[in-house]
mmCIF file of the C-alpha atoms, coordinates in Angstrom:
data_MODEL
# 
_entry.id   MODEL 
# 
loop_
_atom_site.group_PDB 
_atom_site.id 
_atom_site.type_symbol 
_atom_site.label_atom_id 
_atom_site.label_alt_id 
_atom_site.label_comp_id 
_atom_site.label_asym_id 
_atom_site.label_entity_id 
_atom_site.label_seq_id 
_atom_site.pdbx_PDB_ins_code 
_atom_site.Cartn_x 
_atom_site.Cartn_y 
_atom_site.Cartn_z 
_atom_site.occupancy 
_atom_site.B_iso_or_equiv 
_atom_site.pdbx_formal_charge 
_atom_site.auth_seq_id 
_atom_site.auth_comp_id 
_atom_site.auth_asym_id 
_atom_site.auth_atom_id 
_atom_site.pdbx_PDB_model_num 
ATOM 1  C CA . SER A 1 1  ? 0.311   0.211   -0.064  1.00 0.00 ? 1  SER A CA 1 
ATOM 2  C CA . GLU A 1 2  ? 1.022   3.875   -0.651  1.00 0.00 ? 2  GLU A CA 1 
ATOM 3  C CA . THR A 1 3  ? 1.740   6.355   1.718   1.00 0.00 ? 3  THR A CA 1 
ATOM 4  C CA . PRO A 1 4  ? -0.010  9.363   1.395   1.00 0.00 ? 4  PRO A CA 1 
ATOM 5  C CA . ALA A 1 5  ? 3.587   11.084  0.326   1.00 0.00 ? 5  ALA A CA 1 
ATOM 6  C CA . GLU A 1 6  ? 4.093   8.489   -2.322  1.00 0.00 ? 6  GLU A CA 1 
ATOM 7  C CA . ILE A 1 7  ? 0.453   9.036   -3.868  1.00 0.00 ? 7  ILE A CA 1 
ATOM 8  C CA . TRP A 1 8  ? 1.088   12.688  -4.042  1.00 0.00 ? 8  TRP A CA 1 
ATOM 9  C CA . ARG A 1 9  ? 4.396   12.116  -6.018  1.00 0.00 ? 9  ARG A CA 1 
ATOM 10 C CA . ARG A 1 10 ? 3.049   9.507   -8.373  1.00 0.00 ? 10 ARG A CA 1 
ATOM 11 C CA . GLN A 1 11 ? 2.280   10.476  -12.264 1.00 0.00 ? 11 GLN A CA 1 
ATOM 12 C CA . LYS A 1 12 ? -1.600  11.548  -12.925 1.00 0.00 ? 12 LYS A CA 1 
ATOM 13 C CA . GLN A 1 13 ? -3.661  8.602   -13.409 1.00 0.00 ? 13 GLN A CA 1 
ATOM 14 C CA . GLY A 1 14 ? -6.978  8.285   -15.411 1.00 0.00 ? 14 GLY A CA 1 
ATOM 15 C CA . PHE A 1 15 ? -9.908  6.217   -14.388 1.00 0.00 ? 15 PHE A CA 1 
ATOM 16 C CA . GLY A 1 16 ? -12.175 3.837   -16.416 1.00 0.00 ? 16 GLY A CA 1 
ATOM 17 C CA . VAL A 1 17 ? -15.551 4.420   -17.128 1.00 0.00 ? 17 VAL A CA 1 
ATOM 18 C CA . PRO A 1 18 ? -18.042 1.592   -17.504 1.00 0.00 ? 18 PRO A CA 1 
ATOM 19 C CA . ILE A 1 19 ? -19.424 2.488   -21.022 1.00 0.00 ? 19 ILE A CA 1 
ATOM 20 C CA . GLY A 1 20 ? -19.830 -1.232  -21.827 1.00 0.00 ? 20 GLY A CA 1 
ATOM 21 C CA . GLU A 1 21 ? -21.652 -1.976  -18.613 1.00 0.00 ? 21 GLU A CA 1 
ATOM 22 C CA . TRP A 1 22 ? -24.079 1.645   -19.089 1.00 0.00 ? 22 TRP A CA 1 
ATOM 23 C CA . MET A 1 23 ? -24.820 0.546   -22.735 1.00 0.00 ? 23 MET A CA 1 
ATOM 24 C CA . LYS A 1 24 ? -26.411 -2.822  -21.683 1.00 0.00 ? 24 LYS A CA 1 
ATOM 25 C CA . ALA A 1 25 ? -28.842 -0.585  -19.277 1.00 0.00 ? 25 ALA A CA 1 
ATOM 26 C CA . GLU A 1 26 ? -30.438 2.553   -19.543 1.00 0.00 ? 26 GLU A CA 1 
ATOM 27 C CA . LEU A 1 27 ? -27.534 4.370   -21.687 1.00 0.00 ? 27 LEU A CA 1 
ATOM 28 C CA . GLY A 1 28 ? -28.583 1.557   -24.190 1.00 0.00 ? 28 GLY A CA 1 
ATOM 29 C CA . GLU A 1 29 ? -32.082 2.055   -23.994 1.00 0.00 ? 29 GLU A CA 1 
ATOM 30 C CA . ARG A 1 30 ? -31.644 5.831   -24.518 1.00 0.00 ? 30 ARG A CA 1 
ATOM 31 C CA . LEU A 1 31 ? -29.377 5.249   -27.372 1.00 0.00 ? 31 LEU A CA 1 
ATOM 32 C CA . GLU A 1 32 ? -31.964 2.684   -28.944 1.00 0.00 ? 32 GLU A CA 1 
ATOM 33 C CA . ALA A 1 33 ? -34.801 5.309   -28.892 1.00 0.00 ? 33 ALA A CA 1 
ATOM 34 C CA . TYR A 1 34 ? -32.277 7.833   -30.471 1.00 0.00 ? 34 TYR A CA 1 
ATOM 35 C CA . ILE A 1 35 ? -31.741 5.228   -33.274 1.00 0.00 ? 35 ILE A CA 1 
ATOM 36 C CA . ASN A 1 36 ? -35.273 4.960   -33.820 1.00 0.00 ? 36 ASN A CA 1 
ATOM 37 C CA . GLU A 1 37 ? -36.311 8.681   -33.344 1.00 0.00 ? 37 GLU A CA 1 
ATOM 38 C CA . ILE A 1 38 ? -33.606 10.604  -34.926 1.00 0.00 ? 38 ILE A CA 1 
ATOM 39 C CA . ASN A 1 39 ? -33.179 10.707  -38.661 1.00 0.00 ? 39 ASN A CA 1 
ATOM 40 C CA . SER A 1 40 ? -29.352 10.440  -39.566 1.00 0.00 ? 40 SER A CA 1 
ATOM 41 C CA . PRO A 1 41 ? -26.928 8.924   -42.092 1.00 0.00 ? 41 PRO A CA 1 
ATOM 42 C CA . ILE A 1 42 ? -26.392 6.249   -39.807 1.00 0.00 ? 42 ILE A CA 1 
ATOM 43 C CA . ASP A 1 43 ? -27.840 2.888   -40.735 1.00 0.00 ? 43 ASP A CA 1 
ATOM 44 C CA . ASN A 1 44 ? -30.361 1.962   -38.100 1.00 0.00 ? 44 ASN A CA 1 
ATOM 45 C CA . SER A 1 45 ? -30.643 -1.564  -38.769 1.00 0.00 ? 45 SER A CA 1 
ATOM 46 C CA . HIS A 1 46 ? -26.617 -1.914  -38.484 1.00 0.00 ? 46 HIS A CA 1 
ATOM 47 C CA . ALA A 1 47 ? -26.625 0.469   -35.216 1.00 0.00 ? 47 ALA A CA 1 
ATOM 48 C CA . LEU A 1 48 ? -29.348 -1.433  -33.686 1.00 0.00 ? 48 LEU A CA 1 
ATOM 49 C CA . GLU A 1 49 ? -27.579 -4.877  -34.542 1.00 0.00 ? 49 GLU A CA 1 
ATOM 50 C CA . LEU A 1 50 ? -24.344 -3.479  -32.967 1.00 0.00 ? 50 LEU A CA 1 
ATOM 51 C CA . LEU A 1 51 ? -26.328 -2.827  -29.594 1.00 0.00 ? 51 LEU A CA 1 
ATOM 52 C CA . LYS A 1 52 ? -27.830 -6.115  -29.914 1.00 0.00 ? 52 LYS A CA 1 
ATOM 53 C CA . GLN A 1 53 ? -24.315 -7.911  -29.931 1.00 0.00 ? 53 GLN A CA 1 
ATOM 54 C CA . HIS A 1 54 ? -23.320 -5.893  -27.210 1.00 0.00 ? 54 HIS A CA 1 
ATOM 55 C CA . ARG A 1 55 ? -26.456 -6.634  -25.004 1.00 0.00 ? 55 ARG A CA 1 
ATOM 56 C CA . ALA A 1 56 ? -25.513 -10.349 -25.528 1.00 0.00 ? 56 ALA A CA 1 
ATOM 57 C CA . ASN A 1 57 ? -22.072 -10.281 -24.554 1.00 0.00 ? 57 ASN A CA 1 
ATOM 58 C CA . ARG A 1 58 ? -21.251 -11.553 -27.927 1.00 0.00 ? 58 ARG A CA 1 
ATOM 59 C CA . VAL A 1 59 ? -18.778 -8.298  -29.135 1.00 0.00 ? 59 VAL A CA 1 
ATOM 60 C CA . ASP A 1 60 ? -17.799 -5.474  -26.901 1.00 0.00 ? 60 ASP A CA 1 
ATOM 61 C CA . ASN A 1 61 ? -19.262 -2.465  -29.203 1.00 0.00 ? 61 ASN A CA 1 
ATOM 62 C CA . GLY A 1 62 ? -19.141 -0.015  -25.894 1.00 0.00 ? 62 GLY A CA 1 
ATOM 63 C CA . PHE A 1 63 ? -17.031 2.476   -27.807 1.00 0.00 ? 63 PHE A CA 1 
ATOM 64 C CA . LYS A 1 64 ? -18.829 2.336   -30.902 1.00 0.00 ? 64 LYS A CA 1 
ATOM 65 C CA . LEU A 1 65 ? -22.061 2.420   -29.158 1.00 0.00 ? 65 LEU A CA 1 
ATOM 66 C CA . TRP A 1 66 ? -20.480 5.690   -27.095 1.00 0.00 ? 66 TRP A CA 1 
ATOM 67 C CA . GLN A 1 67 ? -19.699 7.615   -30.450 1.00 0.00 ? 67 GLN A CA 1 
ATOM 68 C CA . MET A 1 68 ? -22.848 6.950   -31.656 1.00 0.00 ? 68 MET A CA 1 
ATOM 69 C CA . TYR A 1 69 ? -24.840 8.356   -28.736 1.00 0.00 ? 69 TYR A CA 1 
ATOM 70 C CA . THR A 1 70 ? -22.703 11.325  -28.522 1.00 0.00 ? 70 THR A CA 1 
ATOM 71 C CA . TYR A 1 71 ? -23.348 11.836  -32.255 1.00 0.00 ? 71 TYR A CA 1 
ATOM 72 C CA . PHE A 1 72 ? -26.966 11.430  -31.519 1.00 0.00 ? 72 PHE A CA 1 
ATOM 73 C CA . ILE A 1 73 ? -27.101 13.959  -28.690 1.00 0.00 ? 73 ILE A CA 1 
ATOM 74 C CA . TRP A 1 74 ? -24.887 16.423  -30.903 1.00 0.00 ? 74 TRP A CA 1 
ATOM 75 C CA . LEU A 1 75 ? -27.783 15.817  -33.722 1.00 0.00 ? 75 LEU A CA 1 
ATOM 76 C CA . SER A 1 76 ? -30.590 16.409  -30.995 1.00 0.00 ? 76 SER A CA 1 
ATOM 77 C CA . ASN A 1 77 ? -29.303 19.595  -30.001 1.00 0.00 ? 77 ASN A CA 1 
ATOM 78 C CA . LEU A 1 78 ? -28.614 20.968  -33.706 1.00 0.00 ? 78 LEU A CA 1 
ATOM 79 C CA . LYS A 1 79 ? -32.572 20.645  -33.986 1.00 0.00 ? 79 LYS A CA 1 
ATOM 80 C CA . LYS A 1 80 ? -33.369 22.655  -31.390 1.00 0.00 ? 80 LYS A CA 1 
# 
């Protein structure tokens, strides 16, 4: 275990964000709603398939899904 002095002297460290888990829960539900409700150049069926694969633990698409999510938020704010 590190002492407080060692902790203060060490380099800055990042931390992980559980995007993958979030996409299996409420954030994934919001993304699915965005996919179905917002007109965009993203292929809806492909996006929904990525989400389905992720929720089934077949493929970790967390980062791709996060990118789509932020894109849809951006799009929805443009239309306001």
